[in-house]
PyMOL Python script that loads the backbone (N, CA, C, O; Angstrom):
from pymol import cmd

cmd.read_pdbstr("""\
ATOM      1  N   UNK A   1      34.643  27.977-209.242  1.00  0.00           N
ATOM      2  CA  UNK A   1      35.410  28.297-210.826  1.00  0.00           C
ATOM      3  C   UNK A   1      34.086  28.092-211.926  1.00  0.00           C
ATOM      4  O   UNK A   1      33.785  28.904-212.801  1.00  0.00           O
ATOM      5  N   UNK A   2      33.501  27.009-211.691  1.00  0.00           N
ATOM      6  CA  UNK A   2      32.293  27.107-212.548  1.00  0.00           C
ATOM      7  C   UNK A   2      31.461  28.412-212.160  1.00  0.00           C
ATOM      8  O   UNK A   2      31.209  29.047-213.184  1.00  0.00           O
ATOM      9  N   UNK A   3      30.988  28.977-211.088  1.00  0.00           N
ATOM     10  CA  UNK A   3      30.442  29.945-210.438  1.00  0.00           C
ATOM     11  C   UNK A   3      30.769  31.162-211.328  1.00  0.00           C
ATOM     12  O   UNK A   3      29.975  31.946-211.848  1.00  0.00           O
ATOM     13  N   UNK A   4      32.131  31.144-211.387  1.00  0.00           N
ATOM     14  CA  UNK A   4      32.536  32.229-212.362  1.00  0.00           C
ATOM     15  C   UNK A   4      32.172  32.561-213.770  1.00  0.00           C
ATOM     16  O   UNK A   4      32.138  33.646-214.352  1.00  0.00           O
ATOM     17  N   UNK A   5      31.936  31.466-214.129  1.00  0.00           N
ATOM     18  CA  UNK A   5      31.396  31.554-215.609  1.00  0.00           C
ATOM     19  C   UNK A   5      30.122  31.557-215.845  1.00  0.00           C
ATOM     20  O   UNK A   5      29.606  31.869-216.918  1.00  0.00           O
ATOM     21  N   UNK A   6      29.475  31.161-214.713  1.00  0.00           N
ATOM     22  CA  UNK A   6      28.180  31.571-215.060  1.00  0.00           C
ATOM     23  C   UNK A   6      27.606  32.648-214.688  1.00  0.00           C
ATOM     24  O   UNK A   6      26.480  32.553-214.197  1.00  0.00           O
ATOM     25  N   UNK A   7      28.062  33.594-214.788  1.00  0.00           N
ATOM     26  CA  UNK A   7      27.672  34.920-214.131  1.00  0.00           C
ATOM     27  C   UNK A   7      26.626  35.706-215.125  1.00  0.00           C
ATOM     28  O   UNK A   7      26.995  36.814-215.513  1.00  0.00           O
ATOM     29  N   UNK A   8      25.817  35.397-215.406  1.00  0.00           N
ATOM     30  CA  UNK A   8      24.842  36.450-216.041  1.00  0.00           C
ATOM     31  C   UNK A   8      24.934  37.985-215.748  1.00  0.00           C
ATOM     32  O   UNK A   8      24.978  38.389-214.586  1.00  0.00           O
ATOM     33  N   UNK A   9      24.963  38.857-216.849  1.00  0.00           N
ATOM     34  CA  UNK A   9      24.289  40.355-216.578  1.00  0.00           C
ATOM     35  C   UNK A   9      22.907  40.093-216.517  1.00  0.00           C
ATOM     36  O   UNK A   9      22.404  39.274-217.285  1.00  0.00           O
ATOM     37  N   UNK A  10      22.258  40.694-215.700  1.00  0.00           N
ATOM     38  CA  UNK A  10      20.806  41.162-215.478  1.00  0.00           C
ATOM     39  C   UNK A  10      20.446  41.894-217.210  1.00  0.00           C
ATOM     40  O   UNK A  10      21.033  42.903-217.599  1.00  0.00           O
ATOM     41  N   UNK A  11      19.650  41.332-217.855  1.00  0.00           N
ATOM     42  CA  UNK A  11      19.369  42.152-219.302  1.00  0.00           C
ATOM     43  C   UNK A  11      18.158  42.749-218.741  1.00  0.00           C
ATOM     44  O   UNK A  11      17.173  42.210-218.237  1.00  0.00           O
ATOM     45  N   UNK A  12      18.441  43.971-218.938  1.00  0.00           N
ATOM     46  CA  UNK A  12      17.302  45.231-218.730  1.00  0.00           C
ATOM     47  C   UNK A  12      16.571  45.471-219.968  1.00  0.00           C
ATOM     48  O   UNK A  12      17.175  45.551-221.037  1.00  0.00           O
ATOM     49  N   UNK A  13      14.845  45.632-219.857  1.00  0.00           N
ATOM     50  CA  UNK A  13      14.292  45.683-220.911  1.00  0.00           C
ATOM     51  C   UNK A  13      14.846  47.325-221.575  1.00  0.00           C
ATOM     52  O   UNK A  13      15.674  48.023-220.990  1.00  0.00           O
ATOM     53  N   UNK A  14      14.134  47.729-222.976  1.00  0.00           N
ATOM     54  CA  UNK A  14      14.617  48.594-223.267  1.00  0.00           C
ATOM     55  C   UNK A  14      13.962  49.930-222.872  1.00  0.00           C
ATOM     56  O   UNK A  14      14.631  50.961-222.805  1.00  0.00           O
ATOM     57  N   UNK A  15      12.479  49.892-222.579  1.00  0.00           N
ATOM     58  CA  UNK A  15      11.876  50.905-221.854  1.00  0.00           C
ATOM     59  C   UNK A  15      12.992  51.646-220.484  1.00  0.00           C
ATOM     60  O   UNK A  15      12.981  52.811-220.087  1.00  0.00           O
ATOM     61  N   UNK A  16      13.749  50.659-220.077  1.00  0.00           N
ATOM     62  CA  UNK A  16      14.596  51.172-218.692  1.00  0.00           C
ATOM     63  C   UNK A  16      15.510  51.656-219.021  1.00  0.00           C
ATOM     64  O   UNK A  16      16.049  52.517-218.326  1.00  0.00           O
ATOM     65  N   UNK A  17      16.005  51.260-220.215  1.00  0.00           N
ATOM     66  CA  UNK A  17      17.285  51.979-220.977  1.00  0.00           C
ATOM     67  C   UNK A  17      17.038  53.468-221.308  1.00  0.00           C
ATOM     68  O   UNK A  17      17.594  54.557-221.166  1.00  0.00           O
ATOM     69  N   UNK A  18      16.077  53.016-221.746  1.00  0.00           N
ATOM     70  CA  UNK A  18      15.601  54.650-222.709  1.00  0.00           C
ATOM     71  C   UNK A  18      15.455  55.887-221.677  1.00  0.00           C
ATOM     72  O   UNK A  18      15.997  56.978-221.856  1.00  0.00           O
ATOM     73  N   UNK A  19      14.508  55.499-220.387  1.00  0.00           N
ATOM     74  CA  UNK A  19      14.180  56.222-219.199  1.00  0.00           C
ATOM     75  C   UNK A  19      15.000  56.960-218.358  1.00  0.00           C
ATOM     76  O   UNK A  19      14.607  57.728-217.480  1.00  0.00           O
ATOM     77  N   UNK A  20      16.789  56.567-218.808  1.00  0.00           N
ATOM     78  CA  UNK A  20      17.620  56.565-217.647  1.00  0.00           C
ATOM     79  C   UNK A  20      17.713  58.524-218.231  1.00  0.00           C
ATOM     80  O   UNK A  20      17.364  59.074-219.276  1.00  0.00           O
ATOM     81  N   UNK A  21      18.263  58.977-217.125  1.00  0.00           N
ATOM     82  CA  UNK A  21      18.737  60.574-217.039  1.00  0.00           C
ATOM     83  C   UNK A  21      20.074  60.401-218.285  1.00  0.00           C
ATOM     84  O   UNK A  21      19.964  60.939-219.386  1.00  0.00           O
ATOM     85  N   UNK A  22      21.121  59.696-217.952  1.00  0.00           N
ATOM     86  CA  UNK A  22      21.673  59.740-218.601  1.00  0.00           C
ATOM     87  C   UNK A  22      21.840  59.411-220.453  1.00  0.00           C
ATOM     88  O   UNK A  22      22.679  59.835-221.247  1.00  0.00           O
ATOM     89  N   UNK A  23      20.840  58.632-220.625  1.00  0.00           N
ATOM     90  CA  UNK A  23      20.242  58.532-222.330  1.00  0.00           C
ATOM     91  C   UNK A  23      19.546  59.755-222.425  1.00  0.00           C
ATOM     92  O   UNK A  23      19.263  59.977-223.602  1.00  0.00           O
ATOM     93  N   UNK A  24      19.089  60.795-221.518  1.00  0.00           N
ATOM     94  CA  UNK A  24      18.416  61.761-221.891  1.00  0.00           C
ATOM     95  C   UNK A  24      19.518  62.797-222.422  1.00  0.00           C
ATOM     96  O   UNK A  24      19.474  63.538-223.404  1.00  0.00           O
ATOM     97  N   UNK A  25      20.793  62.563-221.199  1.00  0.00           N
ATOM     98  CA  UNK A  25      21.498  63.665-221.982  1.00  0.00           C
ATOM     99  C   UNK A  25      22.302  63.366-222.817  1.00  0.00           C
ATOM    100  O   UNK A  25      23.020  64.364-222.880  1.00  0.00           O
ATOM    101  N   UNK A  26      22.602  62.780-223.385  1.00  0.00           N
ATOM    102  CA  UNK A  26      22.868  61.656-224.709  1.00  0.00           C
ATOM    103  C   UNK A  26      22.474  62.305-225.893  1.00  0.00           C
ATOM    104  O   UNK A  26      23.169  62.857-226.746  1.00  0.00           O
ATOM    105  N   UNK A  27      21.255  62.157-225.819  1.00  0.00           N
ATOM    106  CA  UNK A  27      20.630  62.243-226.770  1.00  0.00           C
ATOM    107  C   UNK A  27      20.392  63.932-226.887  1.00  0.00           C
ATOM    108  O   UNK A  27      20.360  64.445-228.006  1.00  0.00           O
ATOM    109  N   UNK A  28      20.242  64.682-225.773  1.00  0.00           N
ATOM    110  CA  UNK A  28      20.254  66.062-226.160  1.00  0.00           C
ATOM    111  C   UNK A  28      21.458  66.337-226.587  1.00  0.00           C
ATOM    112  O   UNK A  28      21.489  66.423-227.815  1.00  0.00           O
ATOM    113  N   UNK A  29      22.713  66.552-225.939  1.00  0.00           N
ATOM    114  CA  UNK A  29      24.017  66.847-226.351  1.00  0.00           C
ATOM    115  C   UNK A  29      24.574  66.350-227.871  1.00  0.00           C
ATOM    116  O   UNK A  29      25.547  66.866-228.420  1.00  0.00           O
ATOM    117  N   UNK A  30      23.773  65.253-228.443  1.00  0.00           N
ATOM    118  CA  UNK A  30      23.884  64.753-229.579  1.00  0.00           C
ATOM    119  C   UNK A  30      23.327  65.564-230.603  1.00  0.00           C
ATOM    120  O   UNK A  30      23.795  65.473-231.738  1.00  0.00           O
ATOM    121  N   UNK A  31      22.250  66.463-230.324  1.00  0.00           N
ATOM    122  CA  UNK A  31      20.962  66.754-230.884  1.00  0.00           C
ATOM    123  C   UNK A  31      21.423  67.853-231.269  1.00  0.00           C
ATOM    124  O   UNK A  31      21.237  68.275-232.410  1.00  0.00           O
ATOM    125  N   UNK A  32      22.419  68.780-229.933  1.00  0.00           N
ATOM    126  CA  UNK A  32      23.081  70.085-229.872  1.00  0.00           C
ATOM    127  C   UNK A  32      24.402  69.996-230.899  1.00  0.00           C
ATOM    128  O   UNK A  32      24.696  70.949-231.621  1.00  0.00           O
ATOM    129  N   UNK A  33      25.233  68.638-230.886  1.00  0.00           N
ATOM    130  CA  UNK A  33      26.117  68.422-232.059  1.00  0.00           C
ATOM    131  C   UNK A  33      26.062  68.868-233.327  1.00  0.00           C
ATOM    132  O   UNK A  33      26.718  69.625-234.043  1.00  0.00           O
ATOM    133  N   UNK A  34      24.478  67.757-233.464  1.00  0.00           N
ATOM    134  CA  UNK A  34      23.658  68.438-234.742  1.00  0.00           C
ATOM    135  C   UNK A  34      23.519  69.123-235.261  1.00  0.00           C
ATOM    136  O   UNK A  34      23.618  69.064-236.486  1.00  0.00           O
ATOM    137  N   UNK A  35      23.111  70.488-234.401  1.00  0.00           N
ATOM    138  CA  UNK A  35      22.617  71.838-234.781  1.00  0.00           C
ATOM    139  C   UNK A  35      23.994  72.547-235.271  1.00  0.00           C
ATOM    140  O   UNK A  35      24.137  73.125-236.349  1.00  0.00           O
ATOM    141  N   UNK A  36      24.958  72.388-234.279  1.00  0.00           N
ATOM    142  CA  UNK A  36      26.109  73.491-234.822  1.00  0.00           C
ATOM    143  C   UNK A  36      26.627  72.793-235.917  1.00  0.00           C
ATOM    144  O   UNK A  36      27.118  73.573-236.734  1.00  0.00           O
ATOM    145  N   UNK A  37      26.703  71.626-236.240  1.00  0.00           N
ATOM    146  CA  UNK A  37      27.175  70.773-237.701  1.00  0.00           C
ATOM    147  C   UNK A  37      26.381  71.386-238.829  1.00  0.00           C
ATOM    148  O   UNK A  37      26.824  71.681-239.939  1.00  0.00           O
ATOM    149  N   UNK A  38      25.096  71.544-238.373  1.00  0.00           N
ATOM    150  CA  UNK A  38      24.042  71.530-239.855  1.00  0.00           C
ATOM    151  C   UNK A  38      24.499  73.426-239.876  1.00  0.00           C
ATOM    152  O   UNK A  38      25.049  73.839-240.897  1.00  0.00           O
ATOM    153  N   UNK A  39      24.238  74.366-238.785  1.00  0.00           N
ATOM    154  CA  UNK A  39      24.317  75.554-238.704  1.00  0.00           C
ATOM    155  C   UNK A  39      26.161  76.072-239.653  1.00  0.00           C
ATOM    156  O   UNK A  39      26.351  76.912-240.532  1.00  0.00           O
ATOM    157  N   UNK A  40      27.007  75.277-239.063  1.00  0.00           N
ATOM    158  CA  UNK A  40      28.501  75.542-240.148  1.00  0.00           C
ATOM    159  C   UNK A  40      28.231  75.269-241.538  1.00  0.00           C
ATOM    160  O   UNK A  40      28.756  75.784-242.525  1.00  0.00           O
ATOM    161  N   UNK A  41      27.266  74.313-241.469  1.00  0.00           N
ATOM    162  CA  UNK A  41      27.327  74.001-243.268  1.00  0.00           C
ATOM    163  C   UNK A  41      26.415  75.080-243.987  1.00  0.00           C
ATOM    164  O   UNK A  41      26.295  75.195-245.207  1.00  0.00           O
ATOM    165  N   UNK A  42      25.689  75.978-242.853  1.00  0.00           N
ATOM    166  CA  UNK A  42      24.759  77.135-243.799  1.00  0.00           C
ATOM    167  C   UNK A  42      23.341  76.361-243.747  1.00  0.00           C
ATOM    168  O   UNK A  42      22.443  76.897-244.396  1.00  0.00           O
ATOM    169  N   UNK A  43      23.003  75.076-243.004  1.00  0.00           N
ATOM    170  CA  UNK A  43      21.452  74.959-243.502  1.00  0.00           C
ATOM    171  C   UNK A  43      20.929  75.330-241.966  1.00  0.00           C
ATOM    172  O   UNK A  43      20.859  74.535-241.028  1.00  0.00           O
ATOM    173  N   UNK A  44      20.584  76.723-241.951  1.00  0.00           N
ATOM    174  CA  UNK A  44      20.114  77.373-240.749  1.00  0.00           C
ATOM    175  C   UNK A  44      18.805  76.746-240.788  1.00  0.00           C
ATOM    176  O   UNK A  44      18.583  76.318-239.655  1.00  0.00           O
ATOM    177  N   UNK A  45      17.614  76.434-241.746  1.00  0.00           N
ATOM    178  CA  UNK A  45      16.386  75.897-241.131  1.00  0.00           C
ATOM    179  C   UNK A  45      16.334  74.393-240.234  1.00  0.00           C
ATOM    180  O   UNK A  45      15.616  73.981-239.323  1.00  0.00           O
ATOM    181  N   UNK A  46      17.833  73.656-241.239  1.00  0.00           N
ATOM    182  CA  UNK A  46      17.522  72.338-240.512  1.00  0.00           C
ATOM    183  C   UNK A  46      18.184  72.441-238.912  1.00  0.00           C
ATOM    184  O   UNK A  46      17.872  71.709-237.973  1.00  0.00           O
ATOM    185  N   UNK A  47      19.161  73.535-238.888  1.00  0.00           N
ATOM    186  CA  UNK A  47      19.901  73.598-237.421  1.00  0.00           C
ATOM    187  C   UNK A  47      18.853  74.484-236.538  1.00  0.00           C
ATOM    188  O   UNK A  47      19.073  74.669-235.341  1.00  0.00           O
ATOM    189  N   UNK A  48      17.721  75.014-237.178  1.00  0.00           N
ATOM    190  CA  UNK A  48      16.850  75.565-235.850  1.00  0.00           C
ATOM    191  C   UNK A  48      15.963  74.389-235.184  1.00  0.00           C
ATOM    192  O   UNK A  48      15.638  74.297-234.000  1.00  0.00           O
ATOM    193  N   UNK A  49      15.529  73.163-236.676  1.00  0.00           N
ATOM    194  CA  UNK A  49      14.829  72.338-236.200  1.00  0.00           C
ATOM    195  C   UNK A  49      15.541  71.433-235.495  1.00  0.00           C
ATOM    196  O   UNK A  49      14.864  70.719-234.755  1.00  0.00           O
ATOM    197  N   UNK A  50      16.871  71.226-235.507  1.00  0.00           N
ATOM    198  CA  UNK A  50      17.442  70.519-234.554  1.00  0.00           C
ATOM    199  C   UNK A  50      17.526  70.997-233.409  1.00  0.00           C
ATOM    200  O   UNK A  50      17.339  70.153-232.533  1.00  0.00           O
ATOM    201  N   UNK A  51      17.758  72.143-233.010  1.00  0.00           N
ATOM    202  CA  UNK A  51      17.680  73.083-231.788  1.00  0.00           C
ATOM    203  C   UNK A  51      16.379  72.487-230.976  1.00  0.00           C
ATOM    204  O   UNK A  51      16.337  71.806-229.952  1.00  0.00           O
ATOM    205  N   UNK A  52      15.021  73.154-232.073  1.00  0.00           N
ATOM    206  CA  UNK A  52      13.775  72.848-231.286  1.00  0.00           C
ATOM    207  C   UNK A  52      13.589  71.521-230.712  1.00  0.00           C
ATOM    208  O   UNK A  52      12.981  71.207-229.688  1.00  0.00           O
ATOM    209  N   UNK A  53      14.262  70.749-231.608  1.00  0.00           N
ATOM    210  CA  UNK A  53      14.148  68.999-231.012  1.00  0.00           C
ATOM    211  C   UNK A  53      14.859  68.870-230.301  1.00  0.00           C
ATOM    212  O   UNK A  53      14.794  67.731-229.839  1.00  0.00           O
ATOM    213  N   UNK A  54      15.669  69.495-229.847  1.00  0.00           N
ATOM    214  CA  UNK A  54      16.685  69.140-228.529  1.00  0.00           C
ATOM    215  C   UNK A  54      16.139  70.126-227.281  1.00  0.00           C
ATOM    216  O   UNK A  54      16.704  70.197-226.190  1.00  0.00           O
ATOM    217  N   UNK A  55      15.226  70.689-227.563  1.00  0.00           N
ATOM    218  CA  UNK A  55      14.641  71.404-226.708  1.00  0.00           C
ATOM    219  C   UNK A  55      13.573  71.183-226.151  1.00  0.00           C
ATOM    220  O   UNK A  55      13.252  71.516-225.010  1.00  0.00           O
ATOM    221  N   UNK A  56      12.758  70.416-227.181  1.00  0.00           N
ATOM    222  CA  UNK A  56      11.236  69.138-226.749  1.00  0.00           C
ATOM    223  C   UNK A  56      12.253  68.226-226.058  1.00  0.00           C
ATOM    224  O   UNK A  56      12.114  68.267-224.836  1.00  0.00           O
ATOM    225  N   UNK A  57      13.190  67.452-226.456  1.00  0.00           N
ATOM    226  CA  UNK A  57      13.814  66.259-225.451  1.00  0.00           C
ATOM    227  C   UNK A  57      14.105  66.675-224.117  1.00  0.00           C
ATOM    228  O   UNK A  57      14.201  65.845-223.214  1.00  0.00           O
ATOM    229  N   UNK A  58      14.248  67.865-223.931  1.00  0.00           N
ATOM    230  CA  UNK A  58      14.806  68.282-222.104  1.00  0.00           C
ATOM    231  C   UNK A  58      13.201  68.127-221.352  1.00  0.00           C
ATOM    232  O   UNK A  58      13.008  68.098-220.137  1.00  0.00           O
ATOM    233  N   UNK A  59      12.221  68.047-222.343  1.00  0.00           N
ATOM    234  CA  UNK A  59      10.292  67.536-222.074  1.00  0.00           C
ATOM    235  C   UNK A  59       9.822  66.635-222.199  1.00  0.00           C
ATOM    236  O   UNK A  59       9.108  66.104-221.348  1.00  0.00           O
ATOM    237  N   UNK A  60      10.114  66.127-223.454  1.00  0.00           N
ATOM    238  CA  UNK A  60       9.132  64.758-223.702  1.00  0.00           C
ATOM    239  C   UNK A  60      10.417  63.948-224.905  1.00  0.00           C
ATOM    240  O   UNK A  60      10.987  64.464-225.867  1.00  0.00           O
ATOM    241  N   UNK A  61      10.528  62.498-224.332  1.00  0.00           N
ATOM    242  CA  UNK A  61      11.485  61.360-224.921  1.00  0.00           C
ATOM    243  C   UNK A  61      10.347  61.459-226.375  1.00  0.00           C
ATOM    244  O   UNK A  61      10.659  61.797-227.517  1.00  0.00           O
ATOM    245  N   UNK A  62       9.350  61.156-226.003  1.00  0.00           N
ATOM    246  CA  UNK A  62       8.541  60.338-226.969  1.00  0.00           C
ATOM    247  C   UNK A  62       8.037  61.434-228.228  1.00  0.00           C
ATOM    248  O   UNK A  62       7.664  61.067-229.343  1.00  0.00           O
ATOM    249  N   UNK A  63       8.124  62.829-227.766  1.00  0.00           N
ATOM    250  CA  UNK A  63       7.961  63.779-228.701  1.00  0.00           C
ATOM    251  C   UNK A  63       9.659  64.052-229.714  1.00  0.00           C
ATOM    252  O   UNK A  63       9.885  64.339-230.889  1.00  0.00           O
ATOM    253  N   UNK A  64      10.333  63.841-228.796  1.00  0.00           N
ATOM    254  CA  UNK A  64      11.816  64.586-229.293  1.00  0.00           C
ATOM    255  C   UNK A  64      11.848  62.961-230.597  1.00  0.00           C
ATOM    256  O   UNK A  64      12.026  63.007-231.814  1.00  0.00           O
ATOM    257  N   UNK A  65      11.631  61.858-229.813  1.00  0.00           N
ATOM    258  CA  UNK A  65      12.208  60.757-231.270  1.00  0.00           C
ATOM    259  C   UNK A  65      11.169  60.445-232.408  1.00  0.00           C
ATOM    260  O   UNK A  65      11.427  59.786-233.415  1.00  0.00           O
ATOM    261  N   UNK A  66       9.668  61.152-232.028  1.00  0.00           N
ATOM    262  CA  UNK A  66       9.044  61.264-233.242  1.00  0.00           C
ATOM    263  C   UNK A  66       9.367  62.343-234.327  1.00  0.00           C
ATOM    264  O   UNK A  66       9.203  62.357-235.547  1.00  0.00           O
ATOM    265  N   UNK A  67       9.961  63.368-233.314  1.00  0.00           N
ATOM    266  CA  UNK A  67      10.285  64.639-234.579  1.00  0.00           C
ATOM    267  C   UNK A  67      11.844  64.121-234.895  1.00  0.00           C
ATOM    268  O   UNK A  67      11.759  64.256-236.115  1.00  0.00           O
ATOM    269  N   UNK A  68      12.849  63.756-234.746  1.00  0.00           N
ATOM    270  CA  UNK A  68      14.119  63.175-235.008  1.00  0.00           C
ATOM    271  C   UNK A  68      13.699  61.526-235.943  1.00  0.00           C
ATOM    272  O   UNK A  68      14.644  60.891-236.411  1.00  0.00           O
ATOM    273  N   UNK A  69      12.382  61.043-236.102  1.00  0.00           N
ATOM    274  CA  UNK A  69      11.861  60.047-236.893  1.00  0.00           C
ATOM    275  C   UNK A  69      11.728  61.110-238.256  1.00  0.00           C
ATOM    276  O   UNK A  69      12.617  60.910-239.084  1.00  0.00           O
ATOM    277  N   UNK A  70      10.606  62.373-238.662  1.00  0.00           N
ATOM    278  CA  UNK A  70      10.246  63.538-239.332  1.00  0.00           C
ATOM    279  C   UNK A  70      11.693  63.608-239.808  1.00  0.00           C
ATOM    280  O   UNK A  70      12.185  63.140-240.835  1.00  0.00           O
ATOM    281  N   UNK A  71      12.258  64.304-238.821  1.00  0.00           N
ATOM    282  CA  UNK A  71      13.829  64.932-239.613  1.00  0.00           C
ATOM    283  C   UNK A  71      14.667  63.756-240.139  1.00  0.00           C
ATOM    284  O   UNK A  71      15.598  64.281-240.751  1.00  0.00           O
ATOM    285  N   UNK A  72      14.761  62.730-240.185  1.00  0.00           N
ATOM    286  CA  UNK A  72      15.481  61.446-240.853  1.00  0.00           C
ATOM    287  C   UNK A  72      15.001  61.173-242.043  1.00  0.00           C
ATOM    288  O   UNK A  72      15.812  60.945-242.941  1.00  0.00           O
ATOM    289  N   UNK A  73      13.597  61.135-242.319  1.00  0.00           N
ATOM    290  CA  UNK A  73      12.853  60.757-243.024  1.00  0.00           C
ATOM    291  C   UNK A  73      13.142  61.904-243.992  1.00  0.00           C
ATOM    292  O   UNK A  73      13.905  61.795-244.952  1.00  0.00           O
ATOM    293  N   UNK A  74      12.346  63.222-243.604  1.00  0.00           N
ATOM    294  CA  UNK A  74      13.123  64.243-244.695  1.00  0.00           C
ATOM    295  C   UNK A  74      14.420  64.314-245.246  1.00  0.00           C
ATOM    296  O   UNK A  74      14.525  64.707-246.408  1.00  0.00           O
ATOM    297  N   UNK A  75      15.539  63.962-244.531  1.00  0.00           N
ATOM    298  CA  UNK A  75      16.764  63.723-244.869  1.00  0.00           C
ATOM    299  C   UNK A  75      16.925  62.631-246.018  1.00  0.00           C
ATOM    300  O   UNK A  75      17.524  62.977-247.036  1.00  0.00           O
ATOM    301  N   UNK A  76      16.434  61.346-245.919  1.00  0.00           N
ATOM    302  CA  UNK A  76      16.518  60.423-246.653  1.00  0.00           C
ATOM    303  C   UNK A  76      15.722  60.798-247.907  1.00  0.00           C
ATOM    304  O   UNK A  76      16.129  60.650-249.059  1.00  0.00           O
ATOM    305  N   UNK A  77      14.927  61.136-247.662  1.00  0.00           N
ATOM    306  CA  UNK A  77      13.750  61.695-248.956  1.00  0.00           C
ATOM    307  C   UNK A  77      14.749  62.466-249.738  1.00  0.00           C
ATOM    308  O   UNK A  77      15.175  62.104-250.835  1.00  0.00           O
ATOM    309  N   UNK A  78      15.106  63.571-249.103  1.00  0.00           N
ATOM    310  CA  UNK A  78      15.923  64.662-249.848  1.00  0.00           C
ATOM    311  C   UNK A  78      17.196  63.883-250.968  1.00  0.00           C
ATOM    312  O   UNK A  78      17.327  64.119-252.169  1.00  0.00           O
ATOM    313  N   UNK A  79      18.050  62.887-250.089  1.00  0.00           N
ATOM    314  CA  UNK A  79      19.107  62.334-250.671  1.00  0.00           C
ATOM    315  C   UNK A  79      18.407  61.209-251.698  1.00  0.00           C
ATOM    316  O   UNK A  79      19.217  60.324-251.978  1.00  0.00           O
ATOM    317  N   UNK A  80      17.273  61.056-252.239  1.00  0.00           N
ATOM    318  CA  UNK A  80      16.653  60.167-253.206  1.00  0.00           C
ATOM    319  C   UNK A  80      16.173  60.821-253.855  1.00  0.00           C
ATOM    320  O   UNK A  80      16.507  60.516-255.000  1.00  0.00           O
ATOM    321  N   UNK A  81      15.280  61.925-253.849  1.00  0.00           N
ATOM    322  CA  UNK A  81      14.772  62.947-254.452  1.00  0.00           C
ATOM    323  C   UNK A  81      15.223  64.499-255.274  1.00  0.00           C
ATOM    324  O   UNK A  81      14.820  65.137-256.247  1.00  0.00           O
ATOM    325  N   UNK A  82      16.249  64.627-254.276  1.00  0.00           N
ATOM    326  CA  UNK A  82      17.071  65.740-254.466  1.00  0.00           C
ATOM    327  C   UNK A  82      16.534  66.726-253.682  1.00  0.00           C
ATOM    328  O   UNK A  82      17.333  67.643-253.493  1.00  0.00           O
ATOM    329  N   UNK A  83      15.312  66.890-253.081  1.00  0.00           N
ATOM    330  CA  UNK A  83      15.159  68.034-252.351  1.00  0.00           C
ATOM    331  C   UNK A  83      14.045  67.333-251.273  1.00  0.00           C
ATOM    332  O   UNK A  83      13.212  66.435-251.403  1.00  0.00           O
ATOM    333  N   UNK A  84      14.425  68.136-250.230  1.00  0.00           N
ATOM    334  CA  UNK A  84      13.717  68.026-248.993  1.00  0.00           C
ATOM    335  C   UNK A  84      12.604  68.437-249.079  1.00  0.00           C
ATOM    336  O   UNK A  84      12.450  69.396-249.835  1.00  0.00           O
ATOM    337  N   UNK A  85      11.543  67.959-248.443  1.00  0.00           N
ATOM    338  CA  UNK A  85       9.916  68.116-248.144  1.00  0.00           C
ATOM    339  C   UNK A  85      10.228  69.226-247.325  1.00  0.00           C
ATOM    340  O   UNK A  85      10.321  70.323-247.876  1.00  0.00           O
ATOM    341  N   UNK A  86      10.423  69.123-245.987  1.00  0.00           N
ATOM    342  CA  UNK A  86      10.808  70.390-245.313  1.00  0.00           C
ATOM    343  C   UNK A  86      11.047  72.052-245.538  1.00  0.00           C
ATOM    344  O   UNK A  86      10.574  73.003-244.915  1.00  0.00           O
ATOM    345  N   UNK A  87      11.994  72.007-246.707  1.00  0.00           N
ATOM    346  CA  UNK A  87      12.593  73.096-247.358  1.00  0.00           C
ATOM    347  C   UNK A  87      11.274  73.628-248.359  1.00  0.00           C
ATOM    348  O   UNK A  87      11.057  74.802-248.660  1.00  0.00           O
ATOM    349  N   UNK A  88      10.611  72.648-248.707  1.00  0.00           N
ATOM    350  CA  UNK A  88       9.761  73.099-249.577  1.00  0.00           C
ATOM    351  C   UNK A  88       8.381  74.071-248.745  1.00  0.00           C
ATOM    352  O   UNK A  88       7.693  75.057-249.007  1.00  0.00           O
ATOM    353  N   UNK A  89       8.518  73.158-247.725  1.00  0.00           N
ATOM    354  CA  UNK A  89       7.479  73.731-246.687  1.00  0.00           C
ATOM    355  C   UNK A  89       7.701  75.610-246.093  1.00  0.00           C
ATOM    356  O   UNK A  89       6.974  76.578-245.874  1.00  0.00           O
ATOM    357  N   UNK A  90       9.114  75.280-246.046  1.00  0.00           N
ATOM    358  CA  UNK A  90       9.456  76.542-245.634  1.00  0.00           C
ATOM    359  C   UNK A  90       9.261  77.813-246.260  1.00  0.00           C
ATOM    360  O   UNK A  90       8.926  78.909-245.809  1.00  0.00           O
ATOM    361  N   UNK A  91       9.568  77.380-247.481  1.00  0.00           N
ATOM    362  CA  UNK A  91       9.799  78.296-248.884  1.00  0.00           C
ATOM    363  C   UNK A  91       8.518  78.660-248.879  1.00  0.00           C
ATOM    364  O   UNK A  91       8.452  79.889-248.842  1.00  0.00           O
ATOM    365  N   UNK A  92       6.861  77.859-248.912  1.00  0.00           N
ATOM    366  CA  UNK A  92       6.218  78.461-248.725  1.00  0.00           C
ATOM    367  C   UNK A  92       5.572  79.385-247.904  1.00  0.00           C
ATOM    368  O   UNK A  92       4.678  80.158-248.247  1.00  0.00           O
ATOM    369  N   UNK A  93       6.174  79.238-246.586  1.00  0.00           N
ATOM    370  CA  UNK A  93       5.285  80.183-245.366  1.00  0.00           C
ATOM    371  C   UNK A  93       5.709  81.394-245.220  1.00  0.00           C
ATOM    372  O   UNK A  93       6.721  81.617-244.556  1.00  0.00           O
ATOM    373  N   UNK A  94       5.131  82.201-245.711  1.00  0.00           N
ATOM    374  CA  UNK A  94       5.511  83.690-245.432  1.00  0.00           C
ATOM    375  C   UNK A  94       5.663  84.179-243.957  1.00  0.00           C
ATOM    376  O   UNK A  94       4.978  84.038-242.944  1.00  0.00           O
ATOM    377  N   UNK A  95       6.881  84.836-244.254  1.00  0.00           N
ATOM    378  CA  UNK A  95       8.036  85.361-242.970  1.00  0.00           C
ATOM    379  C   UNK A  95       7.179  86.838-242.951  1.00  0.00           C
ATOM    380  O   UNK A  95       7.518  87.739-242.184  1.00  0.00           O
TER     381      UNK A  95
END
""", "prot")
cmd.dss("prot")
cmd.show_as("cartoon", "prot")
cmd.util.cbc("prot")
cmd.orient("prot")
């Protein structure tokens, strides 16, 4: 009986969890869901950035996390300042 109470789950390091295929799939699906959400709201530039990040996530987890960090920071600055820096950059790029 005491042995049943002392069963410990083996803890996995964070790197081992992040390297799983299941985590990568969830990350890509989450990015695609965010892409659809932003496209439905009319935020086409942000939707394209998220779609690009999802495509990068298929090849490189680290680059994907870096891009997601940039997008999150842009969103946070937009909430505080009222205008997102990436939108300002897009307006300055000639098409």
